[in-house]
N, CA, C and O atoms as CSV, one atom per row, in Angstrom:
chain,resi,resn,atom,element,x,y,z
A,1,MET,N,N,0.846,-1.178,0.000
A,1,MET,CA,C,0.000,0.000,0.000
A,1,MET,C,C,0.891,1.241,0.000
A,1,MET,O,O,1.740,1.371,0.882
A,2,PRO,N,N,0.732,2.144,-0.944
A,2,PRO,CA,C,1.580,3.336,-0.986
A,2,PRO,C,C,1.288,4.249,0.192
A,2,PRO,O,O,0.156,4.343,0.668
A,3,SER,N,N,2.342,4.920,0.651
A,3,SER,CA,C,2.156,5.821,1.776
A,3,SER,C,C,1.618,7.147,1.271
A,3,SER,O,O,1.967,7.598,0.180
A,4,ASP,N,N,0.771,7.761,2.070
A,4,ASP,CA,C,0.205,9.060,1.729
A,4,ASP,C,C,0.825,10.091,2.658
A,4,ASP,O,O,0.456,10.184,3.829
A,5,ASP,N,N,1.773,10.870,2.132
A,5,ASP,CA,C,2.471,11.868,2.936
A,5,ASP,C,C,1.770,13.218,2.930
A,5,ASP,O,O,2.295,14.184,3.483
A,6,SER,N,N,0.590,13.305,2.315
A,6,SER,CA,C,-0.072,14.596,2.160
A,6,SER,C,C,-0.509,15.190,3.490
A,6,SER,O,O,-0.734,16.397,3.575
A,7,HIS,N,N,-0.633,14.375,4.528
A,7,HIS,CA,C,-1.074,14.910,5.822
A,7,HIS,C,C,0.095,15.421,6.669
A,7,HIS,O,O,-0.116,15.919,7.775
A,8,TYR,N,N,1.317,15.303,6.163
A,8,TYR,CA,C,2.479,15.803,6.879
A,8,TYR,C,C,2.828,17.208,6.418
A,8,TYR,O,O,2.699,17.531,5.237
A,9,ASP,N,N,3.274,18.048,7.361
A,9,ASP,CA,C,3.752,19.374,6.997
A,9,ASP,C,C,5.137,19.262,6.384
A,9,ASP,O,O,5.937,18.413,6.776
A,10,LYS,N,N,5.409,20.128,5.420
A,10,LYS,CA,C,6.743,20.180,4.840
A,10,LYS,C,C,7.692,20.720,5.908
A,10,LYS,O,O,7.370,21.684,6.602
A,11,ILE,N,N,8.859,20.097,6.035
A,11,ILE,CA,C,9.868,20.545,6.986
A,11,ILE,C,C,10.931,21.340,6.236
A,11,ILE,O,O,11.471,20.890,5.226
A,12,LEU,N,N,11.216,22.522,6.750
A,12,LEU,CA,C,12.215,23.395,6.154
A,12,LEU,C,C,13.452,23.461,7.032
A,12,LEU,O,O,13.363,23.367,8.256
A,13,ARG,N,N,14.593,23.622,6.406
A,13,ARG,CA,C,15.812,23.957,7.144
A,13,ARG,C,C,15.913,25.476,7.055
A,13,ARG,O,O,15.985,26.040,5.963
A,14,VAL,N,N,15.918,26.132,8.216
A,14,VAL,CA,C,15.957,27.592,8.250
A,14,VAL,C,C,17.136,28.065,9.084
A,14,VAL,O,O,17.631,27.348,9.954
A,15,ARG,N,N,17.575,29.279,8.805
A,15,ARG,CA,C,18.597,29.924,9.622
A,15,ARG,C,C,17.895,31.032,10.389
A,15,ARG,O,O,17.361,31.973,9.800
A,16,VAL,N,N,17.902,30.909,11.708
A,16,VAL,CA,C,17.263,31.886,12.584
A,16,VAL,C,C,18.359,32.811,13.096
A,16,VAL,O,O,19.314,32.359,13.729
A,17,THR,N,N,18.222,34.102,12.824
A,17,THR,CA,C,19.220,35.076,13.257
A,17,THR,C,C,18.535,36.115,14.138
A,17,THR,O,O,17.572,36.761,13.726
A,18,ALA,N,N,19.045,36.264,15.351
A,18,ALA,CA,C,18.484,37.219,16.312
A,18,ALA,C,C,19.468,38.354,16.523
A,18,ALA,O,O,20.668,38.192,16.301
A,19,LYS,N,N,18.964,39.499,16.950
A,19,LYS,CA,C,19.826,40.672,17.126
A,19,LYS,C,C,20.882,40.464,18.201
A,19,LYS,O,O,21.941,41.091,18.163
A,20,ASP,N,N,20.597,39.575,19.172
A,20,ASP,CA,C,21.582,39.277,20.224
A,20,ASP,C,C,21.271,37.922,20.846
A,20,ASP,O,O,20.234,37.321,20.563
A,21,ALA,N,N,22.176,37.450,21.693
A,21,ALA,CA,C,22.044,36.116,22.291
A,21,ALA,C,C,20.810,36.010,23.181
A,21,ALA,O,O,20.154,34.969,23.196
A,22,ASP,N,N,20.485,37.061,23.918
A,22,ASP,CA,C,19.309,37.009,24.806
A,22,ASP,C,C,18.021,36.842,24.005
A,22,ASP,O,O,17.131,36.092,24.404
A,23,THR,N,N,17.922,37.543,22.873
A,23,THR,CA,C,16.733,37.428,22.026
A,23,THR,C,C,16.615,36.019,21.463
A,23,THR,O,O,15.526,35.446,21.445
A,24,LEU,N,N,17.725,35.461,21.004
A,24,LEU,CA,C,17.706,34.098,20.470
A,24,LEU,C,C,17.349,33.097,21.558
A,24,LEU,O,O,16.526,32.208,21.338
A,25,ARG,N,N,17.950,33.232,22.710
A,25,ARG,CA,C,17.684,32.323,23.830
A,25,ARG,C,C,16.194,32.343,24.204
A,25,ARG,O,O,15.590,31.292,24.416
A,26,ALA,N,N,15.612,33.536,24.284
A,26,ALA,CA,C,14.196,33.657,24.636
A,26,ALA,C,C,13.306,32.999,23.574
A,26,ALA,O,O,12.333,32.319,23.899
A,27,LEU,N,N,13.654,33.211,22.308
A,27,LEU,CA,C,12.886,32.605,21.223
A,27,LEU,C,C,12.961,31.083,21.278
A,27,LEU,O,O,11.944,30.403,21.138
A,28,LEU,N,N,14.152,30.553,21.480
A,28,LEU,CA,C,14.322,29.096,21.530
A,28,LEU,C,C,13.573,28.487,22.706
A,28,LEU,O,O,13.005,27.402,22.589
A,29,ARG,N,N,13.569,29.179,23.832
A,29,ARG,CA,C,12.822,28.685,24.999
A,29,ARG,C,C,11.325,28.700,24.744
A,29,ARG,O,O,10.619,27.762,25.114
A,30,ALA,N,N,10.841,29.760,24.112
A,30,ALA,CA,C,9.402,29.905,23.894
A,30,ALA,C,C,8.879,28.982,22.793
A,30,ALA,O,O,7.816,28.381,22.944
A,31,GLU,N,N,9.609,28.867,21.700
A,31,GLU,CA,C,9.107,28.136,20.529
A,31,GLU,C,C,9.637,26.716,20.405
A,31,GLU,O,O,9.004,25.889,19.748
A,32,ARG,N,N,10.763,26.410,21.005
A,32,ARG,CA,C,11.371,25.082,21.043
A,32,ARG,C,C,11.487,24.414,19.665
A,32,ARG,O,O,11.010,23.295,19.480
A,33,PRO,N,N,12.118,25.097,18.699
A,33,PRO,CA,C,12.324,24.458,17.390
A,33,PRO,C,C,13.392,23.371,17.492
A,33,PRO,O,O,14.185,23.350,18.433
A,34,ASP,N,N,13.401,22.484,16.526
A,34,ASP,CA,C,14.419,21.426,16.451
A,34,ASP,C,C,15.662,22.051,15.824
A,34,ASP,O,O,15.730,22.239,14.610
A,35,VAL,N,N,16.637,22.369,16.662
A,35,VAL,CA,C,17.832,23.058,16.170
A,35,VAL,C,C,18.901,22.058,15.758
A,35,VAL,O,O,18.950,20.928,16.245
A,36,GLY,N,N,19.756,22.510,14.843
A,36,GLY,CA,C,20.869,21.686,14.375
A,36,GLY,C,C,22.159,22.454,14.570
A,36,GLY,O,O,22.333,23.537,14.012
A,37,GLY,N,N,23.049,21.909,15.346
A,37,GLY,CA,C,24.329,22.578,15.562
A,37,GLY,C,C,24.291,23.549,16.726
A,37,GLY,O,O,23.398,23.513,17.572
A,38,ARG,N,N,25.290,24.418,16.739
A,38,ARG,CA,C,25.447,25.386,17.818
A,38,ARG,C,C,25.204,26.791,17.283
A,38,ARG,O,O,25.374,27.040,16.089
A,39,PRO,N,N,24.809,27.707,18.157
A,39,PRO,CA,C,24.642,29.098,17.712
A,39,PRO,C,C,25.980,29.693,17.272
A,39,PRO,O,O,27.036,29.344,17.799
A,40,ARG,N,N,25.910,30.598,16.296
A,40,ARG,CA,C,27.099,31.294,15.812
A,40,ARG,C,C,26.906,32.787,16.012
A,40,ARG,O,O,25.861,33.344,15.676
A,41,THR,N,N,27.936,33.430,16.568
A,41,THR,CA,C,27.901,34.870,16.753
A,41,THR,C,C,28.554,35.527,15.549
A,41,THR,O,O,29.645,35.135,15.137
A,42,HIS,N,N,27.882,36.531,14.981
A,42,HIS,CA,C,28.386,37.239,13.810
A,42,HIS,C,C,29.097,38.516,14.237
A,42,HIS,O,O,28.964,38.956,15.379
A,43,ALA,N,N,29.842,39.101,13.330
A,43,ALA,CA,C,30.647,40.294,13.617
A,43,ALA,C,C,29.801,41.462,14.131
A,43,ALA,O,O,30.278,42.268,14.929
A,44,ASP,N,N,28.555,41.554,13.680
A,44,ASP,CA,C,27.694,42.664,14.103
A,44,ASP,C,C,27.016,42.419,15.452
A,44,ASP,O,O,26.226,43.246,15.905
A,45,GLY,N,N,27.322,41.281,16.098
A,45,GLY,CA,C,26.741,40.961,17.400
A,45,GLY,C,C,25.497,40.102,17.320
A,45,GLY,O,O,25.018,39.610,18.342
A,46,SER,N,N,24.961,39.912,16.113
A,46,SER,CA,C,23.790,39.044,15.963
A,46,SER,C,C,24.222,37.589,16.151
A,46,SER,O,O,25.393,37.238,16.011
A,47,VAL,N,N,23.236,36.766,16.471
A,47,VAL,CA,C,23.496,35.351,16.745
A,47,VAL,C,C,22.533,34.523,15.914
A,47,VAL,O,O,21.340,34.823,15.857
A,48,GLY,N,N,23.049,33.470,15.263
A,48,GLY,CA,C,22.208,32.638,14.415
A,48,GLY,C,C,22.374,31.160,14.701
A,48,GLY,O,O,23.397,30.715,15.221
A,49,ILE,N,N,21.348,30.414,14.350
A,49,ILE,CA,C,21.374,28.960,14.494
A,49,ILE,C,C,20.469,28.367,13.427
A,49,ILE,O,O,19.479,28.986,13.037
A,50,ASP,N,N,20.801,27.170,12.953
A,50,ASP,CA,C,19.954,26.477,11.994
A,50,ASP,C,C,18.908,25.675,12.760
A,50,ASP,O,O,19.165,25.169,13.852
A,51,ALA,N,N,17.724,25.570,12.163
A,51,ALA,CA,C,16.638,24.821,12.784
A,51,ALA,C,C,15.848,24.105,11.699
A,51,ALA,O,O,15.883,24.489,10.530
A,52,TYR,N,N,15.137,23.062,12.103
A,52,TYR,CA,C,14.267,22.311,11.207
A,52,TYR,C,C,12.850,22.487,11.735
A,52,TYR,O,O,12.519,22.035,12.831
A,53,VAL,N,N,12.014,23.156,10.928
A,53,VAL,CA,C,10.661,23.495,11.371
A,53,VAL,C,C,9.674,23.364,10.218
A,53,VAL,O,O,10.059,23.343,9.049
A,54,SER,N,N,8.393,23.276,10.569
A,54,SER,CA,C,7.345,23.292,9.551
A,54,SER,C,C,7.244,24.696,8.969
A,54,SER,O,O,7.759,25.658,9.540
A,55,GLU,N,N,6.576,24.797,7.829
A,55,GLU,CA,C,6.388,26.111,7.215
A,55,GLU,C,C,5.649,27.053,8.157
A,55,GLU,O,O,5.981,28.234,8.256
A,56,ARG,N,N,4.639,26.518,8.849
A,56,ARG,CA,C,3.881,27.350,9.795
A,56,ARG,C,C,4.752,27.845,10.931
A,56,ARG,O,O,4.659,29.005,11.331
A,57,LYS,N,N,5.606,26.964,11.455
A,57,LYS,CA,C,6.484,27.336,12.562
A,57,LYS,C,C,7.516,28.372,12.108
A,57,LYS,O,O,7.885,29.253,12.885
A,58,ALA,N,N,7.981,28.277,10.873
A,58,ALA,CA,C,8.939,29.252,10.354
A,58,ALA,C,C,8.347,30.651,10.393
A,58,ALA,O,O,9.043,31.613,10.721
A,59,ALA,N,N,7.077,30.771,10.063
A,59,ALA,CA,C,6.411,32.080,10.095
A,59,ALA,C,C,6.302,32.601,11.520
A,59,ALA,O,O,6.425,33.804,11.752
A,60,VAL,N,N,6.073,31.708,12.474
A,60,VAL,CA,C,5.951,32.099,13.887
A,60,VAL,C,C,7.291,32.573,14.443
A,60,VAL,O,O,7.334,33.471,15.284
A,61,LEU,N,N,8.387,31.970,13.975
A,61,LEU,CA,C,9.714,32.336,14.486
A,61,LEU,C,C,10.113,33.755,14.085
A,61,LEU,O,O,10.893,34.403,14.783
A,62,GLU,N,N,9.581,34.234,12.970
A,62,GLU,CA,C,9.903,35.588,12.493
A,62,GLU,C,C,9.215,36.583,13.418
A,62,GLU,O,O,7.993,36.724,13.392
A,63,GLN,N,N,10.000,37.267,14.228
A,63,GLN,CA,C,9.506,38.213,15.226
A,63,GLN,C,C,10.381,39.452,15.207
A,63,GLN,O,O,11.426,39.448,14.557
A,64,PRO,N,N,9.982,40.527,15.908
A,64,PRO,CA,C,10.855,41.702,15.982
A,64,PRO,C,C,12.229,41.312,16.540
A,64,PRO,O,O,12.324,40.672,17.586
A,65,GLY,N,N,13.277,41.702,15.837
A,65,GLY,CA,C,14.636,41.375,16.251
A,65,GLY,C,C,15.113,40.017,15.784
A,65,GLY,O,O,16.235,39.614,16.092
A,66,VAL,N,N,14.267,39.297,15.036
A,66,VAL,CA,C,14.613,37.948,14.572
A,66,VAL,C,C,14.272,37.839,13.086
A,66,VAL,O,O,13.178,38.210,12.662
A,67,THR,N,N,15.218,37.329,12.305
A,67,THR,CA,C,14.946,37.030,10.897
A,67,THR,C,C,15.074,35.533,10.673
A,67,THR,O,O,15.880,34.857,11.313
A,68,VAL,N,N,14.274,35.037,9.763
A,68,VAL,CA,C,14.285,33.617,9.423
A,68,VAL,C,C,14.528,33.512,7.927
A,68,VAL,O,O,13.779,34.067,7.123
A,69,THR,N,N,15.587,32.791,7.560
A,69,THR,CA,C,15.944,32.589,6.156
A,69,THR,C,C,15.821,31.106,5.838
A,69,THR,O,O,16.421,30.269,6.513
A,70,VAL,N,N,15.045,30.782,4.816
A,70,VAL,CA,C,14.900,29.379,4.408
A,70,VAL,C,C,16.176,28.962,3.684
A,70,VAL,O,O,16.563,29.564,2.683
A,71,VAL,N,N,16.819,27.925,4.206
A,71,VAL,CA,C,18.047,27.387,3.612
A,71,VAL,C,C,17.709,26.285,2.620
A,71,VAL,O,O,18.366,26.148,1.588
A,72,GLY,N,N,16.681,25.501,2.934
A,72,GLY,CA,C,16.311,24.412,2.044
A,72,GLY,C,C,15.071,23.691,2.499
A,72,GLY,O,O,14.566,23.918,3.598
A,73,ASP,N,N,14.583,22.816,1.640
A,73,ASP,CA,C,13.410,21.991,1.910
A,73,ASP,C,C,13.907,20.634,2.412
A,73,ASP,O,O,14.286,19.775,1.615
A,74,ALA,N,N,13.904,20.447,3.718
A,74,ALA,CA,C,14.425,19.207,4.300
A,74,ALA,C,C,13.566,18.002,3.927
A,74,ALA,O,O,14.081,16.888,3.832
A,75,THR,N,N,12.283,18.205,3.716
A,75,THR,CA,C,11.408,17.103,3.315
A,75,THR,C,C,11.807,16.587,1.939
A,75,THR,O,O,11.901,15.377,1.734
A,76,ALA,N,N,12.044,17.498,0.992
A,76,ALA,CA,C,12.437,17.086,-0.358
A,76,ALA,C,C,13.786,16.387,-0.347
A,76,ALA,O,O,13.975,15.391,-1.045
A,77,VAL,N,N,14.723,16.898,0.438
A,77,VAL,CA,C,16.043,16.266,0.537
A,77,VAL,C,C,15.907,14.860,1.113
A,77,VAL,O,O,16.532,13.921,0.619
A,78,GLY,N,N,15.097,14.716,2.149
A,78,GLY,CA,C,14.890,13.403,2.763
A,78,GLY,C,C,14.278,12.406,1.794
A,78,GLY,O,O,14.703,11.252,1.732
A,79,LYS,N,N,13.272,12.855,1.032
A,79,LYS,CA,C,12.634,11.958,0.064
A,79,LYS,C,C,13.608,11.565,-1.045
A,79,LYS,O,O,13.583,10.431,-1.522
A,80,ALA,N,N,14.464,12.499,-1.453
A,80,ALA,CA,C,15.465,12.187,-2.476
A,80,ALA,C,C,16.454,11.150,-1.953
A,80,ALA,O,O,16.833,10.236,-2.686
A,81,ARG,N,N,16.873,11.277,-0.705
A,81,ARG,CA,C,17.800,10.292,-0.131
A,81,ARG,C,C,17.117,8.943,0.010
A,81,ARG,O,O,17.749,7.916,-0.233
A,82,GLN,N,N,15.832,8.912,0.398
A,82,GLN,CA,C,15.112,7.647,0.523
A,82,GLN,C,C,14.990,6.948,-0.821
A,82,GLN,O,O,15.029,5.719,-0.888
A,83,ALA,N,N,14.842,7.722,-1.892
A,83,ALA,CA,C,14.713,7.140,-3.232
A,83,ALA,C,C,15.996,6.439,-3.663
A,83,ALA,O,O,15.962,5.565,-4.530
A,84,GLU,N,N,17.128,6.814,-3.065
A,84,GLU,CA,C,18.407,6.198,-3.399
A,84,GLU,C,C,18.571,4.815,-2.774
A,84,GLU,O,O,19.429,4.038,-3.194
A,85,VAL,N,N,17.755,4.512,-1.779
A,85,VAL,CA,C,17.872,3.240,-1.071
A,85,VAL,C,C,17.187,2.151,-1.886
A,85,VAL,O,O,16.030,2.291,-2.282
A,86,GLY,N,N,17.903,1.080,-2.127
A,86,GLY,CA,C,17.360,-0.024,-2.905
A,86,GLY,C,C,16.353,-0.833,-2.109
A,86,GLY,O,O,16.219,-0.671,-0.896
A,87,GLU,N,N,15.657,-1.696,-2.807
A,87,GLU,CA,C,14.692,-2.576,-2.156
A,87,GLU,C,C,15.207,-4.010,-2.236
A,87,GLU,O,O,15.962,-4.362,-3.143
A,88,GLY,N,N,14.802,-4.807,-1.304
A,88,GLY,CA,C,15.208,-6.195,-1.300
A,88,GLY,C,C,16.492,-6.395,-0.515
A,88,GLY,O,O,17.071,-5.449,0.019
A,89,ASP,N,N,16.918,-7.637,-0.460
A,89,ASP,CA,C,18.112,-8.012,0.288
A,89,ASP,C,C,19.253,-8.195,-0.703
A,89,ASP,O,O,19.285,-9.174,-1.449
A,90,ARG,N,N,20.182,-7.258,-0.708
A,90,ARG,CA,C,21.268,-7.340,-1.684
A,90,ARG,C,C,22.221,-8.508,-1.405
A,90,ARG,O,O,23.069,-8.825,-2.239
A,91,PHE,N,N,22.088,-9.139,-0.256
A,91,PHE,CA,C,22.942,-10.275,0.082
A,91,PHE,C,C,22.195,-11.608,-0.043
A,91,PHE,O,O,22.718,-12.644,0.368
A,92,ALA,N,N,20.986,-11.595,-0.601
A,92,ALA,CA,C,20.189,-12.815,-0.699
A,92,ALA,C,C,20.883,-13.882,-1.540
A,92,ALA,O,O,20.820,-15.063,-1.202
A,93,ASP,N,N,21.536,-13.496,-2.616
A,93,ASP,CA,C,22.250,-14.430,-3.465
A,93,ASP,C,C,23.657,-14.591,-2.893
A,93,ASP,O,O,24.410,-13.619,-2.849
A,94,PRO,N,N,24.032,-15.810,-2.450
A,94,PRO,CA,C,25.351,-15.995,-1.844
A,94,PRO,C,C,26.507,-15.626,-2.773
A,94,PRO,O,O,27.614,-15.357,-2.306
A,95,SER,N,N,26.261,-15.613,-4.074
A,95,SER,CA,C,27.330,-15.248,-4.992
A,95,SER,C,C,27.332,-13.746,-5.306
A,95,SER,O,O,28.179,-13.274,-6.064
A,96,ALA,N,N,26.393,-13.002,-4.731
A,96,ALA,CA,C,26.321,-11.555,-4.986
A,96,ALA,C,C,27.493,-10.851,-4.313
A,96,ALA,O,O,27.869,-11.170,-3.185
A,97,VAL,N,N,28.050,-9.902,-5.020
A,97,VAL,CA,C,29.172,-9.132,-4.497
A,97,VAL,C,C,28.618,-7.815,-3.940
A,97,VAL,O,O,27.952,-7.070,-4.658
A,98,PRO,N,N,28.894,-7.531,-2.665
A,98,PRO,CA,C,28.402,-6.263,-2.108
A,98,PRO,C,C,29.011,-5.077,-2.853
A,98,PRO,O,O,30.157,-5.136,-3.300
A,99,ARG,N,N,28.252,-4.023,-2.979
A,99,ARG,CA,C,28.724,-2.815,-3.637
A,99,ARG,C,C,28.784,-1.706,-2.596
A,99,ARG,O,O,27.975,-1.673,-1.669
A,100,GLY,N,N,29.725,-0.817,-2.750
A,100,GLY,CA,C,29.837,0.309,-1.826
A,100,GLY,C,C,31.275,0.768,-1.717
A,100,GLY,O,O,32.110,0.453,-2.565
A,101,LEU,N,N,31.552,1.511,-0.668
A,101,LEU,CA,C,32.869,2.094,-0.503
A,101,LEU,C,C,33.850,1.201,0.250
A,101,LEU,O,O,35.033,1.527,0.346
A,102,GLY,N,N,33.381,0.096,0.775
A,102,GLY,CA,C,34.252,-0.773,1.564
A,102,GLY,C,C,35.197,-1.592,0.696
A,102,GLY,O,O,35.014,-1.686,-0.518
A,103,ASP,N,N,36.192,-2.177,1.316
A,103,ASP,CA,C,37.135,-3.062,0.632
A,103,ASP,C,C,36.814,-4.502,1.006
A,103,ASP,O,O,36.524,-4.802,2.165
A,104,LYS,N,N,36.868,-5.394,0.015
A,104,LYS,CA,C,36.669,-6.809,0.291
A,104,LYS,C,C,37.976,-7.360,0.843
A,104,LYS,O,O,39.031,-7.219,0.224
A,105,VAL,N,N,37.898,-7.979,1.995
A,105,VAL,CA,C,39.088,-8.496,2.660
A,105,VAL,C,C,38.966,-10.021,2.714
A,105,VAL,O,O,37.941,-10.564,3.127
A,106,GLU,N,N,40.023,-10.687,2.292
A,106,GLU,CA,C,40.061,-12.147,2.353
A,106,GLU,C,C,40.503,-12.559,3.759
A,106,GLU,O,O,41.387,-11.939,4.349
A,107,ASP,N,N,39.879,-13.607,4.281
A,107,ASP,CA,C,40.276,-14.126,5.610
A,107,ASP,C,C,41.518,-14.963,5.510
A,107,ASP,O,O,41.997,-15.480,6.520
């Protein structure tokens, strides 16, 4: 049965930049987005962090003193990576040679 992903919100990778660390900290506490990595301080004193949020949540994060820049569509990237995964058991045939980056080592 095919999966129906239409009921899921699209997830975006966004860069959240606040005017200062206190503003960013308050936003993260209040909205609790799924962040990736550590905050980075810029030369102008602003602080930014990447986050993974729904489109609706991205709009909520945009507040006075905070900008939100869409970096990419994480849902589309995820689906593209899933499409690369083969189906079936590639080791089912005992004479099948595994493919990949590893080296075959003789015992």
